N, C-alpha and C positions, 0 to 999 in steps of 0.2 A: 503494500499500499504506500502511495506517495504522500509524504508529509507536506501539507499546505502551510505556508508561512502566515503567521498571525501578525497583522499590521495594526498599528495605532490609527484610530479614526482620523486624527489630524494629519497623518502621513498620506491618506488617500489622494489629496490634491496634487501630490508630486508624482503619482503613478499615471502611466498611459493606459487607460482602460480600453479594452477592445471587446467586440461582440464575442459571445460564447456560441459554439457550434451546437451545443446540447440544450438549447433554450426551449422551454415549454411554458410560454407566458400564461397560458390559461391555468396551469397547475400553480405557478408562482404567485399569480394574483390573489388567490384565496389564502395562500400562506402568508403573503405580504400584508393583507388586510388584517389577518390574525395577529401578526407581529406588531403592526401599528397599534392595534387595540390593546394588546398586552403592554406595549411601551407607554401609551398615553394614560391608560387607567391603572396599571399596576406597576409601572416603572420597571418592567422586565426587559431584558436584553435578548437579542438574537444573534446567532452565528450567521453571517452572511458571506458566501464564498462567491467571488467574481473573478473575471478573467482580465489579465493585463498582458502587456507585451513581454514581460519577463516571467510569465506563468501565473498560475492561479494564486489569489491571495485571500485571506479571510480576516474579517473584522468582527469583534464581538461588541455590539453596540445597541442602543435604543433606536428603533425606527420611529421618526417623528411623523412622516407623511409619506404617502404613495400617489404619484401622479400617473398620467398616461405612460410617461417615458422614463421616470426616475424614481429612486428611493431617496428621500431627503433625511439626512441625519443632523444632529446638532452642529452649529457653526456654519450652516449654509453649505454643507457638504453633500454632493449628489453622486449616486451610483446609478448608471443607466441600467434599465431593466434588461436590455438586450445582452449585457455582460454577465448576468447571474448564472451561476452554476448550481448552487444549492442555498437553501435557507433553513435554518433549524432553531427552534426555541424550546 
């Protein structure tokens, strides 16, 4: 099993995020809505795995909001939905 590097939320803005080849947005939309609700109502965090030019990265953080194209995290940090590999909470 490949180990995916855990990055700090504030480091995401320095990464070149690219689309994931294994994207199933319909599946992720439901999980993202649940993660957003858990974050906003219960202050729970989620593991979000996404694709970058240097390989997959993972961040453990609270999902503040979900739009049509992005996940919004604290400090105006956005992760494109098309880059998602996995989300777990």
